[in-house]
DOROLO-836044 format. One record per residue (C-alpha): residue in one letter; residue number from 1; x, y, z. Coordinates in Angstrom, 2 decimals. Layout:
N
("A" NUM (X Y Z))
...
//
This chain:
135
("M" 1 (-6.62 -59.21 106.02))
("P" 2 (-4.27 -57.60 103.45))
("Q" 3 (-2.81 -54.20 104.19))
("D" 4 (-3.41 -51.12 102.11))
("R" 5 (-1.08 -48.13 102.04))
("E" 6 (-2.72 -46.50 105.08))
("S" 7 (-2.83 -49.62 107.29))
("G" 8 (0.73 -50.45 106.24))
("A" 9 (1.89 -46.99 107.30))
("R" 10 (0.17 -47.40 110.69))
("A" 11 (1.79 -50.81 111.16))
("S" 12 (5.20 -49.39 110.26))
("Q" 13 (4.82 -46.57 112.79))
("Y" 14 (3.68 -49.03 115.47))
("G" 15 (6.73 -51.19 114.74))
("R" 16 (9.13 -48.27 115.09))
("D" 17 (7.49 -46.98 118.28))
("C" 18 (7.20 -50.40 119.90))
("G" 19 (10.72 -51.35 118.82))
("K" 20 (12.18 -48.29 120.56))
("K" 21 (10.33 -49.21 123.76))
("I" 22 (11.61 -52.80 123.60))
("I" 23 (15.17 -51.56 122.97))
("D" 24 (14.95 -49.37 126.09))
("A" 25 (13.35 -52.13 128.17))
("I" 26 (16.10 -54.68 127.39))
("G" 27 (18.90 -52.19 128.01))
("A" 28 (20.14 -52.01 124.43))
("K" 29 (21.33 -48.87 122.64))
("S" 30 (19.73 -47.56 119.45))
("V" 31 (22.33 -47.13 116.74))
("K" 32 (20.51 -45.17 114.05))
("Q" 33 (17.59 -42.72 114.04))
("G" 34 (14.53 -44.13 112.25))
("S" 35 (15.74 -47.70 112.62))
("N" 36 (15.08 -50.46 115.13))
("E" 37 (18.66 -51.63 114.97))
("C" 38 (20.42 -51.64 118.30))
("S" 39 (23.60 -52.78 119.94))
("L" 40 (23.69 -55.04 122.96))
("G" 41 (27.14 -56.02 124.09))
("T" 42 (29.07 -56.72 120.91))
("E" 43 (26.01 -57.66 118.83))
("L" 44 (24.07 -55.62 116.32))
("L" 45 (20.41 -56.63 116.53))
("S" 46 (17.18 -55.61 114.83))
("V" 47 (13.98 -55.46 116.90))
("H" 48 (10.62 -56.15 115.22))
("C" 49 (7.24 -56.12 116.97))
("A" 50 (3.92 -57.79 116.27))
("R" 51 (0.56 -57.17 117.88))
("K" 52 (-1.22 -60.13 119.45))
("D" 53 (-3.21 -60.98 116.32))
("T" 54 (-0.26 -60.69 113.93))
("D" 55 (1.50 -63.97 113.16))
("R" 56 (4.73 -62.79 111.52))
("I" 57 (7.37 -60.08 111.40))
("G" 58 (9.43 -58.77 108.52))
("V" 59 (13.05 -57.69 108.19))
("T" 60 (14.57 -56.00 105.16))
("Y" 61 (17.23 -57.90 103.28))
("K" 62 (19.57 -54.91 103.72))
("A" 63 (19.22 -55.11 107.51))
("L" 64 (19.98 -58.84 107.40))
("D" 65 (23.29 -58.00 105.74))
("R" 66 (24.31 -55.91 108.77))
("I" 67 (22.91 -57.61 111.87))
("S" 68 (23.81 -60.77 113.76))
("A" 69 (20.29 -61.57 115.03))
("V" 70 (16.63 -60.57 114.95))
("L" 71 (14.63 -59.95 118.10))
("G" 72 (10.95 -60.70 117.48))
("A" 73 (8.75 -59.06 120.13))
("F" 74 (5.26 -60.58 120.15))
("E" 75 (2.42 -59.02 122.13))
("Q" 76 (0.54 -61.26 124.57))
("E" 77 (-3.08 -61.05 125.70))
("D" 78 (-2.07 -59.13 128.86))
("G" 79 (-0.17 -56.46 126.89))
("S" 80 (3.28 -57.82 127.69))
("Y" 81 (5.74 -58.78 124.95))
("V" 82 (7.67 -62.02 124.71))
("V" 83 (10.93 -61.32 122.92))
("W" 84 (12.51 -64.15 120.94))
("R" 85 (16.04 -64.08 119.55))
("M" 86 (16.84 -65.72 116.22))
("G" 87 (20.25 -65.63 114.58))
("K" 88 (20.25 -64.13 111.10))
("D" 89 (21.27 -67.40 109.43))
("Q" 90 (18.28 -69.21 110.93))
("Y" 91 (16.03 -66.27 110.06))
("Q" 92 (17.18 -66.42 106.44))
("K" 93 (16.53 -70.17 106.29))
("L" 94 (12.97 -69.75 107.54))
("M" 95 (11.94 -66.53 105.82))
("S" 96 (9.54 -66.16 102.95))
("N" 97 (9.17 -63.14 100.71))
("T" 98 (6.56 -60.59 101.73))
("R" 99 (3.25 -60.78 99.89))
("S" 100 (3.31 -57.01 99.46))
("R" 101 (2.98 -55.53 96.00))
("G" 102 (4.13 -52.14 97.30))
("P" 103 (7.56 -50.69 98.11))
("S" 104 (8.57 -53.66 100.30))
("Q" 105 (8.03 -56.16 97.47))
("N" 106 (11.18 -58.28 97.05))
("R" 107 (12.87 -56.32 99.87))
("V" 108 (11.50 -57.91 103.06))
("G" 109 (11.73 -61.44 104.42))
("M" 110 (8.94 -62.61 106.73))
("V" 111 (9.17 -65.19 109.54))
("K" 112 (6.20 -66.53 111.49))
("R" 113 (5.76 -66.25 115.24))
("I" 114 (5.56 -70.04 115.52))
("D" 115 (9.00 -70.32 113.89))
("F" 116 (10.46 -67.93 116.49))
("E" 117 (8.90 -70.11 119.20))
("R" 118 (10.21 -73.34 117.65))
("H" 119 (13.64 -72.25 116.42))
("G" 120 (14.50 -69.13 118.42))
("T" 121 (15.61 -68.56 121.98))
("R" 122 (13.35 -66.84 124.47))
("F" 123 (15.21 -63.63 125.21))
("A" 124 (12.99 -61.53 127.49))
("L" 125 (9.50 -60.89 128.79))
("V" 126 (8.66 -57.19 128.82))
("P" 127 (5.66 -56.38 131.03))
("P" 128 (3.21 -53.61 130.04))
("A" 129 (4.43 -51.35 132.88))
("E" 130 (7.98 -51.49 131.46))
("L" 131 (6.70 -50.34 128.06))
("E" 132 (4.79 -47.45 129.61))
("K" 133 (8.00 -46.17 131.26))
("S" 134 (9.48 -45.72 127.80))
("L" 135 (6.75 -43.30 126.65))
//
């Protein structure tokens, strides 16, 4: 189902909130307020979350200029999140432009969950209890 302005705003807020929880759960450090970019070791990463019925995540082209990899956190039926790591070069090869006609038009590249599973590396499994600690 296509998003409207209101559902898009809710999804964006969910992504920021969930991303912060994933960053805390994996022991990374947020680098900028209002962003899901984080540092882990020497890498700059960007964390993006998807609910269980969502089949793709999006990353802005500007973020892809800065980061070394994308962490896609995908919700499972039990409320846990499987986190997949994909290097930015692979992400760029697989991405398609967002279908949005709003502010993200021509600014966000989307990659499907199945592509993370096929071409990424399983990075972490974050159980629901770990996410609740971050509240």
